[in-house]
Structures are given as structure tokens and as C-alpha cells.
MDTraj code that builds the backbone (N, CA, C; nanometers):
import mdtraj as md
import numpy as np

residues = "MET LYS LEU SER GLU SER VAL LYS SER ILE SER TYR LEU LYS ALA ASN ALA ALA ASN LEU ILE GLU LYS ILE ASN LYS GLU GLN LYS THR PHE VAL ILE THR GLN ASN GLY GLU ALA LYS VAL ILE VAL GLN ASP ILE LYS VAL TYR GLU LYS THR GLN GLU THR MET ALA MET LEU LYS LEU LEU ALA MET THR ARG ASP LYS ASN LYS GLU ALA LYS GLY ILE GLN GLU THR PHE ALA ASP LEU ARG ASN GLU LEU LYS SER ILE GLN".split()
xyz = np.array([
    [-0.5247, 1.4570, 0.2063],
    [-0.5717, 1.4650, 0.3422],
    [-0.4553, 1.4372, 0.4372],
    [-0.4397, 1.5226, 0.5344],
    [-0.3347, 1.5053, 0.6326],
    [-0.3918, 1.4337, 0.7543],
    [-0.3293, 1.3223, 0.7903],
    [-0.3757, 1.2494, 0.9075],
    [-0.3598, 1.3322, 1.0344],
    [-0.2617, 1.4201, 1.0363],
    [-0.2400, 1.5027, 1.1552],
    [-0.3598, 1.5922, 1.1850],
    [-0.4418, 1.6170, 1.0842],
    [-0.5627, 1.6980, 1.1039],
    [-0.6819, 1.6119, 1.1431],
    [-0.6619, 1.4806, 1.1491],
    [-0.7715, 1.3893, 1.1788],
    [-0.7369, 1.2977, 1.2959],
    [-0.6811, 1.3549, 1.4007],
    [-0.6435, 1.2783, 1.5185],
    [-0.7493, 1.2994, 1.6259],
    [-0.7997, 1.1892, 1.6792],
    [-0.9008, 1.1949, 1.7846],
    [-0.8604, 1.0990, 1.8953],
    [-0.8956, 1.1337, 2.0166],
    [-0.8660, 1.0453, 2.1295],
    [-0.9695, 0.9335, 2.1371],
    [-0.9339, 0.8291, 2.2082],
    [-1.0268, 0.7179, 2.2232],
    [-1.1507, 0.7610, 2.3019],
    [-1.1330, 0.8536, 2.3941],
    [-1.2494, 0.9027, 2.4686],
    [-1.3437, 0.9805, 2.3764],
    [-1.2878, 1.0540, 2.2791],
    [-1.3718, 1.1220, 2.1804],
    [-1.4472, 1.0189, 2.0969],
    [-1.3784, 0.9135, 2.0567],
    [-1.4423, 0.8079, 1.9788],
    [-1.5572, 0.7452, 2.0569],
    [-1.5328, 0.7142, 2.1842],
    [-1.6373, 0.6534, 2.2672],
    [-1.7588, 0.7446, 2.2803],
    [-1.7356, 0.8731, 2.2992],
    [-1.8456, 0.9681, 2.3208],
    [-1.9177, 1.0058, 2.1918],
    [-1.8484, 0.9941, 2.0774],
    [-1.9054, 1.0426, 1.9510],
    [-1.8992, 0.9392, 1.8392],
    [-1.9061, 0.8123, 1.8732],
    [-1.8871, 0.7059, 1.7743],
    [-1.9824, 0.7187, 1.6565],
    [-2.1104, 0.7356, 1.6823],
    [-2.2085, 0.7423, 1.5729],
    [-2.1807, 0.8600, 1.4806],
    [-2.1523, 0.9764, 1.5392],
    [-2.1239, 1.0954, 1.4579],
    [-1.9939, 1.0798, 1.3795],
    [-1.8933, 1.0223, 1.4433],
    [-1.7651, 1.0040, 1.3766],
    [-1.7778, 0.9063, 1.2603],
    [-1.8495, 0.7971, 1.2821],
    [-1.8697, 0.6997, 1.1750],
    [-1.9465, 0.7620, 1.0598],
    [-2.0463, 0.8422, 1.0916],
    [-2.1231, 0.9102, 0.9862],
    [-2.0322, 1.0025, 0.9055],
    [-1.9477, 1.0773, 0.9746],
    [-1.8546, 1.1684, 0.9069],
    [-1.7556, 1.0907, 0.8211],
    [-1.7050, 0.9808, 0.8751],
    [-1.6094, 0.8976, 0.8013],
    [-1.6724, 0.8462, 0.6730],
    [-1.7939, 0.7949, 0.6824],
    [-1.8622, 0.7417, 0.5645],
    [-1.8992, 0.8506, 0.4649],
    [-1.9476, 0.9619, 0.5147],
    [-1.9916, 1.0710, 0.4273],
    [-1.8748, 1.1346, 0.3533],
    [-1.7666, 1.1607, 0.4243],
    [-1.6522, 1.2318, 0.3668],
    [-1.5387, 1.1384, 0.3259],
    [-1.5570, 1.0094, 0.3479],
    [-1.4541, 0.9090, 0.3202],
    [-1.3203, 0.9511, 0.3816],
    [-1.3261, 0.9851, 0.5100],
    [-1.2077, 1.0289, 0.5830],
    [-1.1453, 0.9138, 0.6588],
    [-1.0241, 0.9361, 0.7017],
    [-0.9514, 0.8436, 0.7870],
    [-0.9139, 0.9173, 0.9142],
    [-0.9331, 0.8527, 1.0276],
    [-0.8977, 0.9123, 1.1558],
    [-0.7967, 0.8262, 1.2284],
    [-0.7035, 0.8929, 1.2959],
    [-0.6085, 0.8263, 1.3838],
    [-0.6666, 0.8373, 1.5244],
    [-0.6793, 0.7240, 1.5914],
    [-0.7320, 0.7237, 1.7279],
    [-0.6145, 0.7034, 1.8232],
    [-0.6086, 0.7902, 1.9225],
    [-0.4994, 0.7845, 2.0192],
    [-0.5477, 0.7297, 2.1534],
    [-0.4545, 0.6698, 2.2245],
    [-0.4805, 0.6236, 2.3604],
    [-0.3608, 0.6639, 2.4438],
    [-0.3870, 0.7361, 2.5491],
    [-0.2796, 0.7893, 2.6347],
    [-0.1802, 0.8714, 2.5533],
    [-0.2310, 0.9482, 2.4571],
    [-0.1475, 1.0364, 2.3766],
    [-0.0671, 0.9688, 2.2673],
    [-0.0874, 0.8400, 2.2491],
    [-0.0114, 0.7646, 2.1507],
    [-0.1043, 0.7095, 2.0431],
    [-0.0668, 0.7240, 1.9158],
    [-0.1475, 0.6718, 1.8061],
    [-0.1574, 0.5208, 1.8191],
    [-0.2825, 0.4678, 1.8134],
    [-0.3033, 0.3242, 1.8323],
    [-0.3714, 0.2572, 1.7143],
    [-0.4741, 0.3210, 1.6573],
    [-0.5479, 0.2585, 1.5477],
    [-0.5904, 0.3631, 1.4452],
    [-0.6242, 0.3116, 1.3278],
    [-0.6793, 0.3926, 1.2206],
    [-0.8246, 0.3512, 1.2021],
    [-0.9127, 0.4486, 1.1874],
    [-1.0526, 0.4206, 1.1565],
    [-1.0800, 0.4873, 1.0221],
    [-1.1253, 0.4063, 0.9255],
    [-1.1493, 0.4627, 0.7942],
    [-1.2705, 0.3982, 0.7276],
    [-1.3214, 0.4664, 0.6278],
    [-1.4342, 0.4182, 0.5503],
    [-1.3962, 0.2875, 0.4820],
    [-1.4878, 0.1928, 0.4791],
    [-1.4595, 0.0610, 0.4216],
    [-1.4249, 0.0708, 0.2734],
    [-1.4886, 0.1631, 0.2027],
    [-1.4598, 0.1777, 0.0592],
    [-1.3167, 0.2270, 0.0376],
    [-1.2725, 0.3169, 0.1220],
    [-1.1348, 0.3667, 0.1140],
    [-1.0379, 0.2531, 0.1453],
    [-1.0699, 0.1734, 0.2471],
    [-0.9854, 0.0595, 0.2828],
    [-0.9757, -0.0392, 0.1674],
    [-1.0894, -0.0738, 0.1077],
    [-1.0892, -0.1683, -0.0040],
    [-1.0088, -0.1153, -0.1222],
    [-1.0229, 0.0137, -0.1500],
    [-0.9468, 0.0746, -0.2599],
    [-0.7970, 0.0685, -0.2312],
    [-0.7602, 0.0929, -0.1077],
    [-0.6200, 0.0858, -0.0678],
    [-0.5664, -0.0557, -0.0851],
    [-0.6455, -0.1552, -0.0446],
    [-0.6037, -0.2947, -0.0583],
    [-0.5877, -0.3330, -0.2053],
    [-0.6802, -0.2880, -0.2904],
    [-0.6698, -0.3163, -0.4340],
    [-0.5447, -0.2512, -0.4926],
    [-0.5172, -0.1293, -0.4509],
    [-0.3981, -0.0584, -0.4977],
    [-0.2716, -0.1322, -0.4559],
    [-0.2678, -0.1790, -0.3311],
    [-0.1520, -0.2533, -0.2827],
    [-0.1339, -0.3826, -0.3620],
    [-0.2432, -0.4504, -0.3934],
    [-0.2340, -0.5746, -0.4706],
    [-0.1783, -0.5468, -0.6101],
    [-0.2234, -0.4385, -0.6733],
    [-0.1724, -0.4043, -0.8063],
    [-0.0249, -0.3679, -0.8000],
    [0.0155, -0.2966, -0.6963],
    [0.1568, -0.2612, -0.6814],
    [0.2427, -0.3866, -0.6625],
    [0.1911, -0.4837, -0.5871],
    [0.2641, -0.6093, -0.5704],
    [0.2799, -0.6806, -0.7038],
    [0.1727, -0.6827, -0.7838],
    [0.1804, -0.7458, -0.9157],
    [0.2823, -0.6754, -1.0043],
    [0.2828, -0.5428, -1.0015],
    [0.3806, -0.4674, -1.0804],
    [0.5229, -0.4990, -1.0357],
    [0.5423, -0.5076, -0.9053],
    [0.6759, -0.5383, -0.8537],
    [0.7191, -0.6780, -0.8962],
    [0.6262, -0.7742, -0.8909],
    [0.6587, -0.9100, -0.9331],
    [0.6921, -0.9126, -1.0820],
    [0.6175, -0.8397, -1.1618],
    [0.6428, -0.8329, -1.3060],
    [0.7793, -0.7714, -1.3324],
    [0.8103, -0.6649, -1.2600],
    [0.9401, -0.5992, -1.2756],
    [1.0524, -0.6955, -1.2416],
    [1.0361, -0.7693, -1.1311],
    [1.1389, -0.8658, -1.0908],
    [1.1556, -0.9747, -1.1951],
    [1.0452, -1.0235, -1.2507],
    [1.0543, -1.1282, -1.3534],
    [1.1205, -1.0749, -1.4794],
    [1.0920, -0.9490, -1.5134],
    [1.1566, -0.8903, -1.6307],
    [1.3071, -0.8780, -1.6091],
    [1.3472, -0.8449, -1.4886],
    [1.4907, -0.8378, -1.4587],
    [1.5543, -0.9745, -1.4732],
    [1.4858, -1.0774, -1.4238],
    [1.5369, -1.2142, -1.4373],
    [1.5452, -1.2526, -1.5840],
    [1.4424, -1.2172, -1.6605],
    [1.4407, -1.2511, -1.8030],
    [1.5557, -1.1813, -1.8748],
    [1.5832, -1.0555, -1.8394],
    [1.6949, -0.9843, -1.9017],
    [1.8262, -1.0535, -1.8673],
    [1.8387, -1.0988, -1.7453],
    [1.9591, -1.1682, -1.7045],
    [1.9795, -1.2953, -1.7846],
    [1.8732, -1.3680, -1.8051],
    [1.8802, -1.4909, -1.8847],
    [1.9163, -1.4586, -2.0289],
    [1.8543, -1.3553, -2.0842],
    [1.8838, -1.3152, -2.2223],
    [2.0307, -1.2753, -2.2368],
    [2.0811, -1.2012, -2.1388],
    [2.2214, -1.1611, -2.1433],
    [2.3132, -1.2833, -2.1340],
    [2.2761, -1.3786, -2.0500],
    [2.3560, -1.5003, -2.0357],
    [2.3618, -1.5764, -2.1668],
    [2.2473, -1.5925, -2.2330],
    [2.2458, -1.6624, -2.3615],
    [2.3249, -1.5852, -2.4670],
    [2.3164, -1.4532, -2.4645],
    [2.3934, -1.3731, -2.5597],
    [2.5431, -1.3930, -2.5359],
    [2.5837, -1.3959, -2.4083],
    [2.7246, -1.4203, -2.3757],
    [2.7689, -1.5579, -2.4244],
    [2.6841, -1.6581, -2.4022],
    [2.7170, -1.7942, -2.4473],
    [2.7292, -1.7994, -2.5997],
    [2.6395, -1.7326, -2.6697],
    [2.6469, -1.7302, -2.8167],
    [2.7786, -1.6671, -2.8622],
    [2.8154, -1.5586, -2.7983],
    [2.9403, -1.4901, -2.8339],
    [3.0619, -1.5798, -2.8075],
    [3.0598, -1.6512, -2.6963],
    [3.1695, -1.7431, -2.6661],
    [3.1762, -1.8555, -2.7691],
    [3.0584, -1.9095, -2.8057],
    [3.0569, -2.0152, -2.9066],
    [3.1101, -1.9655, -3.0391],
    [3.0768, -1.8444, -3.0779],
    [3.1260, -1.7865, -3.2042],
    [3.2779, -1.7736, -3.1985],
    [3.3307, -1.7321, -3.0849],
    [3.4754, -1.7130, -3.0763],
    [3.5508, -1.8462, -3.0783],
    [3.4873, -1.9532, -3.0326],
    [3.5492, -2.0864, -3.0347],
    [3.5539, -2.1410, -3.1766],
    [3.4520, -2.1167, -3.2555],
    [3.4437, -2.1714, -3.3908],
    [3.5404, -2.1049, -3.4772],
])
top = md.Topology()
chain = top.add_chain()
for i, resn in enumerate(residues, 1):
    res = top.add_residue(resn, chain, resSeq=i)
    for name in ("N", "CA", "C"):
        top.add_atom(name, md.element.get_by_symbol(name[0]), res)
traj = md.Trajectory(xyz[None], top)
């Protein structure tokens, strides 16, 4: 879905709020509401919003896991380097 195809003015929202909300819920669409020709807010179905929030939370968890794995690799490499140094000393 292209947001550029779902741009409505605030005056349209005021005049057609019930119909717009019905359309949003029925089609699970997202609309950009403009004021004075400038994008100001997003209006979207609550289920779509919740799904987006869940997706963002999972992406954050994946990023945290990735970062921890990088740290773990760094630690493993450090211990491997230390082992190699100890072997060369003996």
C-alpha cells in the first residue's frame, strides 16, 4: 500500500470521520492526514498498529541478540588469542 494514495486533508477527516474510520477498519488501511498542505498525523486501524508494534519489538530483540553475539565472538576471539600467547610462552 502506498501512503501517497491515502492522503486526506484534515477538513476531509472532519467531514467524513465516520466513513473514513469504517473504511480504515474494513480495509485495514492507513491514511496520512494533512493540515495546511503538510503531513501531520497517521490514522490507521488498531490491529495494523498493534501488528507494527509487535514487529518492531521482535526486530529490537533480534538486534539485541545480534549485538550480544558480536560481543560473545569478541570474547571468544580474545580467549583464543590469550591461549595462543600462553602456548607460545611455554
